[in-house]
OpenMM code with the backbone's topology and positions (N, CA, C; nanometers):
from openmm import Vec3, app, unit

residues = "MET LEU GLY VAL PRO GLU ILE ARG PHE VAL LYS LEU SER PRO ALA ALA LEU THR ALA LEU VAL GLU GLY ASP LEU ALA ALA ALA SER ALA ALA ALA GLY ILE ALA LEU SER GLN PHE LEU MET ASP GLU GLN TRP LEU TRP GLU ILE ARG LEU GLU ASP ILE GLU ARG ASP PRO ALA SER ALA ASP TRP ILE ALA ARG ALA ALA VAL ALA ASP GLY VAL VAL VAL GLY HIS GLY GLY PHE HIS GLY PRO PRO ASP ALA GLU GLY VAL VAL GLU VAL ALA TYR SER VAL ASP PRO ARG HIS ARG ARG LYS GLY TYR ALA LYS ALA MET LEU ARG ALA LEU LEU GLU ARG ALA ASP ALA ASP PRO ALA VAL THR ALA VAL ARG ALA SER ILE ARG PRO ASP ASN VAL GLY SER ARG ALA THR ILE ALA GLY PHE GLY PHE LYS LYS ILE GLY GLU GLN TRP ASP PRO GLU ASP GLY LEU GLU ASP VAL TYR LEU ARG PRO VAL ALA ARG".split()
positions = [
    Vec3(6.2103, 0.4292, 0.5256),
    Vec3(6.2222, 0.5306, 0.6063),
    Vec3(6.3108, 0.6167, 0.4817),
    Vec3(6.3296, 0.7405, 0.4529),
    Vec3(6.4117, 0.8506, 0.3894),
    Vec3(6.5117, 0.8498, 0.4529),
    Vec3(6.6127, 0.8211, 0.4161),
    Vec3(6.8030, 0.8392, 0.4984),
    Vec3(6.8236, 0.7616, 0.5244),
    Vec3(6.7426, 0.6465, 0.5557),
    Vec3(6.8175, 0.5364, 0.6576),
    Vec3(6.8270, 0.4196, 0.5640),
    Vec3(6.9853, 0.3768, 0.5767),
    Vec3(7.0619, 0.2743, 0.5091),
    Vec3(7.0127, 0.1533, 0.4663),
    Vec3(7.0174, 0.0389, 0.3506),
    Vec3(6.9543, -0.0681, 0.3765),
    Vec3(7.0778, -0.1694, 0.4794),
    Vec3(6.9797, -0.2584, 0.5410),
    Vec3(7.0915, -0.3611, 0.6059),
    Vec3(7.0329, -0.4787, 0.5731),
    Vec3(7.1009, -0.5720, 0.5515),
    Vec3(7.0719, -0.7284, 0.5475),
    Vec3(7.1644, -0.8033, 0.6564),
    Vec3(7.0920, -0.8824, 0.6991),
    Vec3(7.1201, -0.9891, 0.8616),
    Vec3(7.2209, -1.1024, 0.7686),
    Vec3(7.3173, -1.1352, 0.8251),
    Vec3(7.3894, -1.2913, 0.7979),
    Vec3(7.3905, -1.3290, 0.8771),
    Vec3(7.3085, -1.4552, 0.9289),
    Vec3(7.3291, -1.5539, 1.0139),
    Vec3(7.4443, -1.6142, 1.0494),
    Vec3(7.4925, -1.6096, 1.1581),
    Vec3(7.6095, -1.6654, 1.2397),
    Vec3(7.5840, -1.7750, 1.2592),
    Vec3(7.6373, -1.8935, 1.2025),
    Vec3(7.6009, -2.0300, 1.2766),
    Vec3(7.7101, -2.0912, 1.3788),
    Vec3(7.6593, -2.2264, 1.4303),
    Vec3(7.7367, -2.2008, 1.5640),
    Vec3(7.8840, -2.2162, 1.5261),
    Vec3(7.9417, -2.3199, 1.3886),
    Vec3(8.0417, -2.2840, 1.3642),
    Vec3(8.1303, -2.1280, 1.3253),
    Vec3(8.0712, -2.0296, 1.2910),
    Vec3(8.0919, -1.9084, 1.3227),
    Vec3(8.0960, -1.8694, 1.4301),
    Vec3(8.0295, -1.8750, 1.5319),
    Vec3(7.9867, -1.7944, 1.6451),
    Vec3(8.0874, -1.8852, 1.7632),
    Vec3(8.1558, -2.0299, 1.7190),
    Vec3(8.2636, -2.0856, 1.7976),
    Vec3(8.3778, -2.0470, 1.7555),
    Vec3(8.4019, -2.0132, 1.6367),
    Vec3(8.5305, -1.9166, 1.5923),
    Vec3(8.5646, -1.8107, 1.6331),
    Vec3(8.4425, -1.7169, 1.6716),
    Vec3(8.4623, -1.5965, 1.7220),
    Vec3(8.4870, -1.6115, 1.8678),
    Vec3(8.4035, -1.7089, 1.9298),
    Vec3(8.4523, -1.7235, 2.1039),
    Vec3(8.5945, -1.7670, 2.1231),
    Vec3(8.6671, -1.8264, 2.0123),
    Vec3(8.8065, -1.8848, 2.0174),
    Vec3(8.9180, -1.7779, 1.9545),
    Vec3(8.8490, -1.6752, 1.9215),
    Vec3(8.9345, -1.5694, 1.8662),
    Vec3(8.9908, -1.6043, 1.7393),
    Vec3(8.9115, -1.6589, 1.6422),
    Vec3(8.9331, -1.6802, 1.4974),
    Vec3(8.8832, -1.6259, 1.3960),
    Vec3(8.9162, -1.4848, 1.3651),
    Vec3(8.8497, -1.4271, 1.2940),
    Vec3(8.8713, -1.4824, 1.1867),
    Vec3(8.9463, -1.5279, 1.1187),
    Vec3(8.9813, -1.5906, 0.9639),
    Vec3(8.8396, -1.6889, 0.9553),
    Vec3(8.8549, -1.8073, 1.0361),
    Vec3(8.7634, -1.9130, 1.0964),
    Vec3(8.6446, -1.8423, 1.0755),
    Vec3(8.6071, -1.7864, 1.1520),
    Vec3(8.4453, -1.7197, 1.1409),
    Vec3(8.3984, -1.6243, 1.0281),
    Vec3(8.4875, -1.5944, 0.9664),
    Vec3(8.4477, -1.4911, 0.8556),
    Vec3(8.4313, -1.6114, 0.7609),
    Vec3(8.5035, -1.7426, 0.7367),
    Vec3(8.4911, -1.8164, 0.6461),
    Vec3(8.3297, -1.8764, 0.6544),
    Vec3(8.3436, -1.9318, 0.7731),
    Vec3(8.2242, -1.9719, 0.8284),
    Vec3(8.0777, -1.8799, 0.7720),
    Vec3(8.0698, -1.7460, 0.8370),
    Vec3(7.9488, -1.6941, 0.7688),
    Vec3(7.9701, -1.6366, 0.6464),
    Vec3(8.0542, -1.6435, 0.5697),
    Vec3(8.0761, -1.6284, 0.4041),
    Vec3(8.0787, -1.4859, 0.3909),
    Vec3(8.1164, -1.4301, 0.4952),
    Vec3(8.1561, -1.2589, 0.4962),
    Vec3(8.2790, -1.2031, 0.5814),
    Vec3(8.3196, -1.1178, 0.5384),
    Vec3(8.4572, -1.0630, 0.6165),
    Vec3(8.3665, -1.0159, 0.7291),
    Vec3(8.4167, -1.0742, 0.8547),
    Vec3(8.3402, -1.0266, 0.9804),
    Vec3(8.4491, -0.9150, 1.0380),
    Vec3(8.4090, -0.8107, 1.1351),
    Vec3(8.4709, -0.7264, 1.1875),
    Vec3(8.5729, -0.7575, 1.3357),
    Vec3(8.6662, -0.6779, 1.3729),
    Vec3(8.6991, -0.7045, 1.5234),
    Vec3(8.6048, -0.6668, 1.6130),
    Vec3(8.5336, -0.5857, 1.5753),
    Vec3(8.4219, -0.5507, 1.6675),
    Vec3(8.2890, -0.6966, 1.7001),
    Vec3(8.3088, -0.7350, 1.6047),
    Vec3(8.2318, -0.8980, 1.6474),
    Vec3(8.3044, -0.9832, 1.7197),
    Vec3(8.4572, -1.0073, 1.6925),
    Vec3(8.5200, -1.0751, 1.7647),
    Vec3(8.5215, -1.0254, 1.8982),
    Vec3(8.4999, -0.8852, 1.9225),
    Vec3(8.5343, -0.8233, 2.0481),
    Vec3(8.3813, -0.8723, 2.1499),
    Vec3(8.2868, -0.9110, 2.0950),
    Vec3(8.1759, -0.9521, 2.1336),
    Vec3(8.1908, -1.0776, 2.2076),
    Vec3(8.2889, -1.1136, 2.2150),
    Vec3(8.2953, -1.2534, 2.2465),
    Vec3(8.2019, -1.3138, 2.3533),
    Vec3(8.1851, -1.2288, 2.4784),
    Vec3(8.0813, -1.3044, 2.5914),
    Vec3(7.9013, -1.3199, 2.5465),
    Vec3(7.9024, -1.2004, 2.4148),
    Vec3(7.7533, -1.2508, 2.3531),
    Vec3(7.7393, -1.3902, 2.2633),
    Vec3(7.8626, -1.4199, 2.2410),
    Vec3(7.8871, -1.5019, 2.1431),
    Vec3(7.8776, -1.6464, 2.2237),
    Vec3(7.9245, -1.6675, 2.3382),
    Vec3(7.9209, -1.7526, 2.4097),
    Vec3(7.7937, -1.7757, 2.4678),
    Vec3(7.6809, -1.6852, 2.4869),
    Vec3(7.5560, -1.6783, 2.5494),
    Vec3(7.4864, -1.7467, 2.4248),
    Vec3(7.5075, -1.6817, 2.3073),
    Vec3(7.4076, -1.7584, 2.1937),
    Vec3(7.4506, -1.9040, 2.1515),
    Vec3(7.5793, -1.9221, 2.1906),
    Vec3(7.5602, -2.0583, 2.1236),
    Vec3(7.5109, -2.1719, 2.2162),
    Vec3(7.5258, -2.1077, 2.3877),
    Vec3(7.4367, -2.1656, 2.4610),
    Vec3(7.2884, -2.1691, 2.4424),
    Vec3(7.2201, -2.0722, 2.4125),
    Vec3(7.1042, -2.0385, 2.3348),
    Vec3(7.0835, -2.1712, 2.2730),
    Vec3(7.1555, -2.1478, 2.1416),
    Vec3(7.1299, -2.2473, 2.0386),
    Vec3(7.1413, -2.4230, 2.0707),
    Vec3(7.2538, -2.4096, 2.1985),
    Vec3(7.2423, -2.5728, 2.2457),
    Vec3(7.1242, -2.6329, 2.2996),
    Vec3(7.0879, -2.5131, 2.3906),
    Vec3(6.9598, -2.5457, 2.4140),
    Vec3(6.7975, -2.5638, 2.3732),
    Vec3(6.8253, -2.4758, 2.2758),
    Vec3(6.6996, -2.4468, 2.1834),
    Vec3(6.7632, -2.4219, 2.0191),
    Vec3(6.7627, -2.5499, 1.9638),
    Vec3(6.8188, -2.5142, 1.8009),
    Vec3(6.7537, -2.4015, 1.7401),
    Vec3(6.6042, -2.4264, 1.7742),
    Vec3(6.5325, -2.3034, 1.6800),
    Vec3(6.5290, -2.1552, 1.7123),
    Vec3(6.6574, -2.1397, 1.7841),
    Vec3(6.6807, -2.0069, 1.8521),
    Vec3(6.7715, -1.9445, 1.7518),
    Vec3(6.8259, -2.0427, 1.6629),
    Vec3(6.9616, -2.0139, 1.6007),
    Vec3(6.8419, -1.9264, 1.4552),
    Vec3(6.7405, -1.9195, 1.4501),
    Vec3(6.6919, -1.8396, 1.3135),
    Vec3(6.6572, -1.7112, 1.3738),
    Vec3(6.6628, -1.6805, 1.4847),
    Vec3(6.6377, -1.5580, 1.5931),
    Vec3(6.7311, -1.4663, 1.6133),
    Vec3(6.8549, -1.5462, 1.6808),
    Vec3(6.9572, -1.4442, 1.7049),
    Vec3(7.0878, -1.4586, 1.6339),
    Vec3(7.1865, -1.3995, 1.6949),
    Vec3(7.3097, -1.3829, 1.6341),
    Vec3(7.3341, -1.3920, 1.5046),
    Vec3(7.3343, -1.2426, 1.4374),
    Vec3(7.3251, -1.1831, 1.3035),
    Vec3(7.4071, -1.0714, 1.2780),
    Vec3(7.4686, -1.0895, 1.1700),
    Vec3(7.5766, -0.9982, 1.1539),
    Vec3(7.5274, -0.8835, 1.0631),
    Vec3(7.5216, -0.7745, 1.1128),
    Vec3(7.4402, -0.6491, 1.0197),
    Vec3(7.5389, -0.6232, 0.8856),
    Vec3(7.4810, -0.6389, 0.8075),
    Vec3(7.5742, -0.5644, 0.6642),
    Vec3(7.4776, -0.4542, 0.5853),
    Vec3(7.5938, -0.3711, 0.5819),
    Vec3(7.5660, -0.2457, 0.4665),
    Vec3(7.6531, -0.2411, 0.3813),
    Vec3(7.6086, -0.2074, 0.2643),
    Vec3(7.6943, -0.1920, 0.1211),
    Vec3(7.8250, -0.3029, 0.1492),
    Vec3(7.8035, -0.4121, 0.1559),
    Vec3(7.8885, -0.5380, 0.1767),
    Vec3(7.9773, -0.5247, 0.3045),
    Vec3(7.9883, -0.4592, 0.3943),
    Vec3(8.0589, -0.4249, 0.5312),
    Vec3(7.9662, -0.4374, 0.6228),
    Vec3(8.0204, -0.5305, 0.7382),
    Vec3(7.9599, -0.5348, 0.8736),
    Vec3(7.9609, -0.4173, 0.9469),
    Vec3(7.8792, -0.4131, 0.9903),
    Vec3(7.8364, -0.2646, 1.0510),
    Vec3(7.8087, -0.2672, 1.1972),
    Vec3(7.7962, -0.4152, 1.2509),
    Vec3(7.7237, -0.4266, 1.3562),
    Vec3(7.6721, -0.5685, 1.3668),
    Vec3(7.5793, -0.5996, 1.4920),
    Vec3(7.4965, -0.6967, 1.4889),
    Vec3(7.3856, -0.7060, 1.5308),
    Vec3(7.2864, -0.7687, 1.5165),
    Vec3(7.1585, -0.7592, 1.5634),
    Vec3(7.0435, -0.8775, 1.5905),
    Vec3(6.9561, -0.8929, 1.6322),
    Vec3(6.8593, -1.0008, 1.5877),
    Vec3(6.7431, -0.9818, 1.7435),
    Vec3(6.6901, -1.0728, 1.7855),
    Vec3(6.6280, -1.0982, 1.9117),
    Vec3(6.7156, -1.1914, 2.0509),
    Vec3(6.6909, -1.1830, 2.1572),
    Vec3(6.6794, -1.2698, 2.2698),
    Vec3(6.6854, -1.3822, 2.2342),
    Vec3(6.5906, -1.4036, 2.1704),
    Vec3(6.5279, -1.5746, 2.1355),
    Vec3(6.4184, -1.5801, 2.0495),
    Vec3(6.3573, -1.7086, 2.0273),
    Vec3(6.2308, -1.7075, 1.9702),
    Vec3(6.1167, -1.6353, 2.0583),
    Vec3(5.9829, -1.6217, 1.9870),
    Vec3(5.8829, -1.5668, 2.0473),
    Vec3(5.8515, -1.6433, 2.1908),
    Vec3(5.8121, -1.5750, 2.2787),
    Vec3(5.8065, -1.6370, 2.4012),
    Vec3(5.6340, -1.6717, 2.4333),
    Vec3(5.5681, -1.7420, 2.5198),
    Vec3(5.4305, -1.7984, 2.4899),
    Vec3(5.3378, -1.7063, 2.4811),
    Vec3(5.3562, -1.5775, 2.5072),
    Vec3(5.2763, -1.4616, 2.4532),
    Vec3(5.2903, -1.4161, 2.3298),
    Vec3(5.4203, -1.4411, 2.2573),
    Vec3(5.4237, -1.4188, 2.1016),
    Vec3(5.5290, -1.2732, 2.0703),
    Vec3(5.5889, -1.2183, 2.2394),
    Vec3(5.6577, -1.1506, 2.2630),
    Vec3(5.8071, -1.1794, 2.1979),
    Vec3(5.9006, -1.1092, 2.1338),
    Vec3(6.0178, -1.1397, 2.1065),
    Vec3(6.1076, -0.9737, 2.1453),
    Vec3(6.2302, -0.9652, 2.1761),
    Vec3(6.2796, -0.8668, 2.2288),
    Vec3(6.4292, -0.8653, 2.1449),
    Vec3(6.4087, -0.7381, 2.0921),
    Vec3(6.4745, -0.6887, 2.0200),
    Vec3(6.5992, -0.6367, 2.0599),
    Vec3(6.7594, -0.6798, 1.9930),
    Vec3(6.8755, -0.6383, 2.0258),
    Vec3(6.9416, -0.6221, 1.9577),
    Vec3(7.0423, -0.4951, 1.9079),
    Vec3(7.1324, -0.4649, 1.8034),
    Vec3(7.2378, -0.3761, 1.8969),
    Vec3(7.3545, -0.3828, 1.7891),
    Vec3(7.4809, -0.3064, 1.8331),
    Vec3(7.5538, -0.2433, 1.6892),
    Vec3(7.5866, -0.1388, 1.6972),
    Vec3(7.6606, -0.0834, 1.6018),
    Vec3(7.7974, -0.0749, 1.6321),
    Vec3(7.8799, -0.1078, 1.5578),
    Vec3(8.0217, -0.0666, 1.5712),
    Vec3(8.0457, 0.0577, 1.6198),
    Vec3(8.1302, 0.0910, 1.6901),
    Vec3(8.1650, 0.2324, 1.7224),
    Vec3(8.1957, 0.3474, 1.5808),
    Vec3(8.2587, 0.2335, 1.5013),
    Vec3(8.3167, 0.2942, 1.3979),
    Vec3(8.2250, 0.3404, 1.2849),
    Vec3(8.1060, 0.2844, 1.3125),
    Vec3(8.0045, 0.3094, 1.1964),
    Vec3(7.9119, 0.3868, 1.2738),
    Vec3(7.9098, 0.4417, 1.3912),
    Vec3(7.7850, 0.5025, 1.4457),
    Vec3(7.7362, 0.6473, 1.3898),
    Vec3(7.6336, 0.6954, 1.4111),
    Vec3(7.5891, 0.7777, 1.3642),
    Vec3(7.5593, 0.8193, 1.2170),
    Vec3(7.5356, 0.7239, 1.1670),
    Vec3(7.5168, 0.6978, 1.0352),
    Vec3(7.3647, 0.6335, 0.9565),
    Vec3(7.3042, 0.6115, 1.1065),
    Vec3(7.1636, 0.5613, 1.0507),
    Vec3(7.1599, 0.4181, 1.0644),
    Vec3(7.2746, 0.3450, 1.0780),
    Vec3(7.2381, 0.2003, 1.0918),
    Vec3(7.1703, 0.1350, 1.1855),
    Vec3(7.1896, 0.1977, 1.3101),
    Vec3(7.0569, 0.1364, 1.4326),
    Vec3(6.9545, 0.1316, 1.3985),
    Vec3(6.9064, 0.2659, 1.3557),
    Vec3(6.7792, 0.2461, 1.2884),
    Vec3(6.7431, 0.1736, 1.1841),
    Vec3(6.8291, 0.1367, 1.1056),
    Vec3(6.8202, 0.0644, 0.9789),
    Vec3(6.8230, -0.1125, 1.0600),
    Vec3(6.8904, -0.0934, 1.1294),
    Vec3(6.8871, -0.2560, 1.1924),
    Vec3(6.7454, -0.2853, 1.2437),
    Vec3(6.6784, -0.1973, 1.3412),
    Vec3(6.5864, -0.2144, 1.4211),
    Vec3(6.4706, -0.2020, 1.3081),
    Vec3(6.4879, -0.0987, 1.1959),
    Vec3(6.3574, -0.1392, 1.1060),
    Vec3(6.3775, -0.2726, 1.0254),
    Vec3(6.4537, -0.3288, 0.9975),
    Vec3(6.4641, -0.4716, 0.9685),
    Vec3(6.4231, -0.5570, 1.0421),
    Vec3(6.4844, -0.5505, 1.1645),
    Vec3(6.4260, -0.6554, 1.2896),
    Vec3(6.2878, -0.6383, 1.3226),
    Vec3(6.1997, -0.5005, 1.2777),
    Vec3(6.0698, -0.5299, 1.3188),
    Vec3(5.9822, -0.5772, 1.1693),
    Vec3(6.0410, -0.5439, 1.0476),
    Vec3(5.9808, -0.6096, 0.9787),
    Vec3(5.9936, -0.7504, 0.9517),
    Vec3(6.1297, -0.8169, 1.0420),
    Vec3(6.1056, -0.9607, 1.0360),
    Vec3(5.9871, -1.0095, 1.1380),
    Vec3(5.9969, -0.9621, 1.2231),
    Vec3(5.8834, -0.9528, 1.3760),
    Vec3(5.7372, -0.9577, 1.2932),
    Vec3(5.7335, -0.8337, 1.2138),
    Vec3(5.5854, -0.8161, 1.1807),
    Vec3(5.5372, -0.9234, 1.0680),
    Vec3(5.6571, -0.9672, 1.0195),
    Vec3(5.6154, -1.0888, 0.8798),
    Vec3(5.5809, -1.2299, 0.9557),
    Vec3(5.5996, -1.2420, 1.1082),
    Vec3(5.6128, -1.3900, 1.1465),
    Vec3(5.4568, -1.3737, 1.2277),
    Vec3(5.3695, -1.4764, 1.1874),
    Vec3(5.2536, -1.4911, 1.2549),
    Vec3(5.2591, -1.5297, 1.3867),
    Vec3(5.3710, -1.5869, 1.4277),
    Vec3(5.3889, -1.6005, 1.5837),
    Vec3(5.4230, -1.5017, 1.7001),
    Vec3(5.4690, -1.4014, 1.6337),
    Vec3(5.5046, -1.2698, 1.7010),
    Vec3(5.3681, -1.2079, 1.7189),
    Vec3(5.3236, -1.1594, 1.8629),
    Vec3(5.2492, -1.0454, 1.8816),
    Vec3(5.2838, -0.8876, 1.9161),
    Vec3(5.4335, -0.9010, 1.9506),
    Vec3(5.4817, -0.7879, 2.0094),
    Vec3(5.6379, -0.8072, 1.9974),
    Vec3(5.6927, -0.6622, 2.0123),
    Vec3(5.8270, -0.6438, 2.0088),
    Vec3(5.8265, -0.5778, 2.1242),
    Vec3(5.9701, -0.6392, 2.2353),
    Vec3(6.0109, -0.5412, 2.3638),
    Vec3(6.1335, -0.5037, 2.3280),
    Vec3(6.1873, -0.3773, 2.4130),
    Vec3(6.3013, -0.3438, 2.4167),
    Vec3(6.3150, -0.2921, 2.5607),
    Vec3(6.4298, -0.3169, 2.5880),
    Vec3(6.4668, -0.2534, 2.7371),
    Vec3(6.5864, -0.1818, 2.7100),
    Vec3(6.6026, -0.0649, 2.7668),
    Vec3(6.6709, 0.0449, 2.7547),
    Vec3(6.7277, 0.0975, 2.9055),
    Vec3(6.8345, 0.1034, 2.9033),
    Vec3(6.8744, 0.1896, 3.0297),
    Vec3(6.8194, 0.3415, 3.0277),
    Vec3(6.7791, 0.4159, 3.1339),
    Vec3(6.7421, 0.5410, 3.1202),
    Vec3(6.8182, 0.6185, 3.0873),
    Vec3(6.9506, 0.6164, 3.0899),
    Vec3(7.0861, 0.7193, 3.0404),
    Vec3(7.1228, 0.6860, 2.8975),
    Vec3(7.0337, 0.6080, 2.8485),
    Vec3(7.0928, 0.5510, 2.7163),
    Vec3(7.0112, 0.6425, 2.6075),
    Vec3(7.0432, 0.7459, 2.5766),
    Vec3(6.9797, 0.8414, 2.4837),
    Vec3(6.9825, 0.8104, 2.3661),
    Vec3(7.0938, 0.7438, 2.3007),
    Vec3(7.1094, 0.7023, 2.1606),
    Vec3(6.9723, 0.6033, 2.1458),
    Vec3(6.9550, 0.5084, 2.2418),
    Vec3(6.8850, 0.3686, 2.2071),
    Vec3(6.7306, 0.4280, 2.2115),
    Vec3(6.7155, 0.5434, 2.2975),
    Vec3(6.5788, 0.6108, 2.3420),
    Vec3(6.5184, 0.6612, 2.1589),
    Vec3(6.6626, 0.7771, 2.1432),
    Vec3(6.6239, 0.8190, 2.0278),
    Vec3(6.6062, 0.7105, 1.8894),
    Vec3(6.6611, 0.5851, 1.9051),
    Vec3(6.6734, 0.4900, 1.7724),
    Vec3(6.5014, 0.4480, 1.7849),
    Vec3(6.4384, 0.4095, 1.9054),
    Vec3(6.3329, 0.3481, 1.9398),
    Vec3(6.2141, 0.4499, 1.8400),
    Vec3(6.2316, 0.5747, 1.8906),
    Vec3(6.1311, 0.6801, 1.8835),
    Vec3(6.0937, 0.6746, 1.7264),
    Vec3(5.9806, 0.6612, 1.7286),
    Vec3(5.8981, 0.7100, 1.5892),
    Vec3(5.8570, 0.5577, 1.5628),
    Vec3(5.8851, 0.4524, 1.5941),
    Vec3(5.8704, 0.2988, 1.5644),
    Vec3(5.7468, 0.2556, 1.6468),
    Vec3(5.6882, 0.3195, 1.6955),
    Vec3(5.5921, 0.2973, 1.7563),
    Vec3(5.5982, 0.2006, 1.9088),
    Vec3(5.7077, 0.2224, 1.9883),
    Vec3(5.7182, 0.1429, 2.1257),
    Vec3(5.6753, 0.2599, 2.1840),
    Vec3(5.6003, 0.2062, 2.3336),
    Vec3(5.5293, 0.2429, 2.4380),
    Vec3(5.6075, 0.2271, 2.5454),
    Vec3(5.6519, 0.3187, 2.6482),
    Vec3(5.7203, 0.2232, 2.7579),
    Vec3(5.6026, 0.1508, 2.8764),
    Vec3(5.6197, 0.0391, 2.9298),
    Vec3(5.5144, -0.0390, 2.9839),
    Vec3(5.5538, -0.0543, 3.1373),
    Vec3(5.6910, -0.0344, 3.1820),
    Vec3(5.7529, -0.0083, 3.3027),
    Vec3(5.9264, -0.0395, 3.3036),
    Vec3(5.9411, -0.1010, 3.4044),
    Vec3(6.0989, -0.0930, 3.4542),
    Vec3(6.1238, -0.2307, 3.4868),
    Vec3(6.2528, -0.2983, 3.4806),
    Vec3(6.2909, -0.3848, 3.5185),
    Vec3(6.4739, -0.3531, 3.5525),
    Vec3(6.4661, -0.4725, 3.6449),
    Vec3(6.6423, -0.4413, 3.6716),
    Vec3(6.7051, -0.5951, 3.6324),
    Vec3(6.8049, -0.5509, 3.5425),
    Vec3(6.8982, -0.6432, 3.4908),
    Vec3(7.0282, -0.6523, 3.5519),
    Vec3(7.0367, -0.7782, 3.5892),
    Vec3(7.2073, -0.7658, 3.6806),
    Vec3(7.3082, -0.7034, 3.6076),
    Vec3(7.3199, -0.7198, 3.4749),
    Vec3(7.4383, -0.6510, 3.3992),
    Vec3(7.4343, -0.4788, 3.3807),
    Vec3(7.3263, -0.4759, 3.3623),
    Vec3(7.2760, -0.3004, 3.3039),
    Vec3(7.2332, -0.2431, 3.4186),
    Vec3(7.1757, -0.2978, 3.5145),
    Vec3(7.1086, -0.1773, 3.6142),
    Vec3(6.9364, -0.1702, 3.5312),
    Vec3(6.8981, -0.0562, 3.6058),
    Vec3(6.7539, -0.0509, 3.5758),
    Vec3(6.7593, -0.0174, 3.4432),
    Vec3(6.6326, -0.0900, 3.3603),
    Vec3(6.6161, -0.0543, 3.2107),
    Vec3(6.4626, -0.0029, 3.2316),
    Vec3(6.4495, 0.0840, 3.1324),
    Vec3(6.2994, 0.0826, 3.0707),
    Vec3(6.2664, -0.0177, 3.0010),
    Vec3(6.1321, -0.0595, 3.0281),
    Vec3(6.0891, -0.1506, 2.9174),
    Vec3(5.9847, -0.0967, 2.8362),
    Vec3(5.9898, -0.1010, 2.6963),
    Vec3(5.8880, -0.0801, 2.6136),
    Vec3(5.8356, -0.2073, 2.5445),
    Vec3(5.7146, -0.1499, 2.4758),
    Vec3(5.6430, -0.2387, 2.3684),
    Vec3(5.6276, -0.1846, 2.2551),
    Vec3(5.5986, -0.2815, 2.1838),
    Vec3(5.5379, -0.2145, 2.0187),
    Vec3(5.4883, -0.3581, 1.9338),
    Vec3(5.3305, -0.3447, 1.9691),
    Vec3(5.2584, -0.4655, 1.9119),
    Vec3(5.2899, -0.4407, 1.7611),
    Vec3(5.2848, -0.5743, 1.7135),
    Vec3(5.3314, -0.6039, 1.5489),
    Vec3(5.2226, -0.5308, 1.4798),
    Vec3(5.2846, -0.4839, 1.3343),
    Vec3(5.2102, -0.4398, 1.2367),
    Vec3(5.1912, -0.5395, 1.1197),
    Vec3(5.0524, -0.5696, 1.1034),
    Vec3(5.0292, -0.6550, 1.0296),
    Vec3(4.9324, -0.5823, 0.8932),
] * unit.nanometer
topology = app.Topology()
chain = topology.addChain("A")
for resn in residues:
    res = topology.addResidue(resn, chain)
    for name in ("N", "CA", "C"):
        topology.addAtom(name, app.Element.getBySymbol(name[0]), res)
């Protein structure tokens, strides 16, 4: 896409995630092989969840917990909530460091994640769940083929609109 920066994802190993949870940015960065950011450190609650996910299902590590890097700088994180479910659906997740917002990184992350999903034969569709008042996230998915299929109640976020996009092969 024209004007969208290139993003590469760096997998965060259990060692890197543990260091982030423990508040050791230097150790997390060493384990990841790239200088991680305070923004990732501040997402401790998420890394605790991802460590539990990996403990339950080691294969989930290939789908979750990645630092998003643009021009050698960590600008956020992205991945999926886990591997494809029984129907082949993965749910996309991404967040941009507030210091790097409004520069096209969310769309770049989404594009890279959709490319990953589209390339995997086990994936049939990509899901996104977004609060109705999250104008930025709704704008991010616009133009990527997502269609609203319903609503759900999330205990953390409240009401969310649910969108689905079939893979493009």
